[in-house]
C-alpha positions as CSV (number, residue, x, y, z in Angstrom):
1,X,0.0,0.0,0.0
2,X,2.9,2.4,0.4
3,X,4.5,1.7,-3.0
4,X,5.3,4.8,-5.0
5,X,2.8,5.9,-7.5
6,X,4.9,9.0,-8.3
7,X,8.5,9.1,-6.9
8,X,8.7,12.8,-7.8
9,X,6.7,13.8,-4.7
10,X,9.1,15.4,-2.2
11,X,8.5,15.7,1.5
12,X,8.6,19.1,3.2
13,X,12.1,20.2,4.3
14,X,12.7,18.5,7.7
15,X,14.2,21.6,9.4
16,X,11.1,23.6,8.4
17,X,8.8,20.8,9.5
18,X,10.6,20.5,12.9
19,X,10.3,24.2,13.4
20,X,6.6,24.3,12.6
21,X,5.8,21.4,15.0
22,X,7.9,22.9,17.8
23,X,6.1,26.3,17.4
24,X,2.7,24.5,17.2
25,X,3.5,22.4,20.3
26,X,4.5,25.5,22.3
27,X,1.4,27.4,21.1
28,X,-0.8,24.6,22.5
29,X,1.1,24.5,25.7
30,X,1.0,28.3,26.3
31,X,-2.7,28.6,25.4
32,X,-3.6,25.7,27.6
33,X,-5.0,23.8,24.5
34,X,-7.4,26.6,23.5
35,X,-5.4,27.2,20.3
36,X,-3.9,24.4,18.2
37,X,-6.0,21.4,19.0
38,X,-8.7,20.7,16.5
39,X,-11.3,18.2,15.6
40,X,-11.0,16.5,12.2
41,X,-13.6,17.2,9.5
42,X,-14.0,14.5,6.8
43,X,-13.3,16.1,3.4
44,X,-11.8,19.3,5.0
45,X,-9.0,18.7,7.4
46,X,-7.3,16.2,9.8
47,X,-7.5,16.8,13.5
48,X,-4.7,17.8,15.8
49,X,-3.9,16.2,19.2
50,X,-1.2,16.3,21.8
51,X,0.2,13.0,23.1
52,X,2.0,12.4,26.3
53,X,4.3,9.3,26.2
54,X,7.0,8.0,28.5
55,X,10.5,8.0,27.1
56,X,11.7,4.5,26.5
57,X,15.2,5.2,27.7
58,X,14.8,8.3,29.9
59,X,11.5,7.4,31.6
60,X,10.6,11.1,31.4
61,X,7.4,12.5,29.9
62,X,7.5,13.4,26.2
63,X,4.9,15.5,24.5
64,X,4.3,15.6,20.7
65,X,1.7,17.0,18.4
66,X,0.1,14.6,15.9
67,X,-2.5,14.7,13.2
68,X,-5.3,12.2,13.4
69,X,-8.7,11.2,12.2
70,X,-11.4,9.1,14.0
71,X,-12.3,5.6,13.2
72,X,-15.3,4.7,15.4
73,X,-14.1,5.2,19.0
74,X,-10.5,4.9,17.9
75,X,-8.1,7.6,16.7
76,X,-5.7,6.9,13.8
77,X,-2.4,8.5,12.9
78,X,0.8,7.8,10.9
79,X,4.2,7.0,12.4
80,X,5.9,8.9,9.6
81,X,8.6,11.2,11.2
82,X,8.1,13.8,8.5
83,X,8.6,11.0,5.9
84,X,12.2,10.5,7.2
85,X,13.9,7.1,7.3
86,X,13.6,6.5,11.1
87,X,10.4,5.8,13.0
88,X,9.4,8.8,15.2
89,X,10.5,8.7,18.9
90,X,6.8,8.9,20.1
91,X,6.1,5.6,18.2
92,X,9.2,3.9,19.6
93,X,8.1,5.1,23.1
94,X,4.6,3.7,22.6
95,X,6.0,0.4,21.4
96,X,7.9,0.1,24.7
97,X,4.9,1.4,26.8
98,X,1.7,1.5,24.8
99,X,-0.5,3.3,27.4
100,X,-0.5,7.1,26.9
101,X,-2.7,10.2,27.3
102,X,-3.9,12.3,24.4
103,X,-5.2,15.8,24.7
104,X,-8.0,16.6,22.2
105,X,-10.0,19.8,21.8
106,X,-12.8,18.2,23.9
107,X,-10.5,17.0,26.7
108,X,-8.0,14.3,27.5
109,X,-8.2,10.5,27.0
110,X,-6.1,7.6,28.1
111,X,-5.3,5.3,25.2
112,X,-3.5,2.1,24.2
113,X,-1.5,2.3,21.0
114,X,-1.1,-0.5,18.5
115,X,-0.1,-0.9,14.8
116,X,-2.8,-1.7,12.3
117,X,-2.1,-4.7,10.2
118,X,-3.5,-6.5,7.1
119,X,-6.9,-5.4,5.8
120,X,-7.4,-3.0,8.7
121,X,-4.2,-1.2,7.8
122,X,-5.2,-1.0,4.1
123,X,-8.6,0.4,5.0
124,X,-7.2,3.0,7.4
125,X,-4.4,4.0,5.0
126,X,-7.0,4.6,2.2
127,X,-9.1,6.7,4.7
128,X,-6.3,9.3,5.1
129,X,-7.2,10.7,1.7
130,X,-10.6,11.7,3.2
131,X,-8.9,14.1,5.7
132,X,-6.8,16.5,3.6
133,X,-3.5,17.9,4.8
134,X,-1.4,14.8,5.0
135,X,0.1,15.4,1.5
136,X,-1.0,15.2,-2.1
137,X,0.2,11.7,-2.6
138,X,0.6,9.6,0.5
139,X,2.0,6.6,-1.4
140,X,4.6,8.8,-3.1
141,X,5.6,10.4,0.2
142,X,5.8,7.0,1.9
143,X,8.1,5.7,-0.9
144,X,10.8,7.9,0.7
145,X,10.8,5.7,3.7
146,X,12.8,2.4,3.7
147,X,10.0,0.4,5.3
148,X,6.2,0.5,5.3
149,X,4.8,3.5,7.2
150,X,3.0,2.3,10.3
151,X,-0.6,3.2,10.7
152,X,-1.1,3.7,14.5
153,X,-4.4,3.1,16.2
154,X,-5.1,4.7,19.6
155,X,-7.8,2.7,21.3
156,X,-9.6,4.1,24.4
157,X,-8.8,2.2,27.6
158,X,-11.7,1.0,29.6
159,X,-13.1,3.4,32.2
160,X,-10.1,5.8,32.1
161,X,-11.3,8.4,29.6
162,X,-12.0,11.9,30.8
């Protein structure tokens, strides 16, 4: 599903992307989440959330901004690291400790993270096109990565939301 359809697609400059995400994360922090967190709208835009993970080596809290869309009661995102070669640190942290907290525009949730596989992954990958903003050609962008881009599912944990 992540084979290139057009290898001419180029990812955004990584320094620019890192700068944008750092500014965005700080804007959300300074505004207490009033600015920067957003609900997704099918056909219009993906949502923005803030995830709190535990560093797999440091044991310290790590906070990252992620785009997402809903799939029933779950939230779905990509472990793409700006289309770089390595997996993002937040995903490596979640693989070591899959329970985390996400902040959404309507409040926090405790989630368990997992990678989608097989037909579920294919279905979720195709759905990214319904939430514009990920890139004009996800398959072309994913072709810049040496391995398949992980589709990450955040499942709510029982009785621990809000």
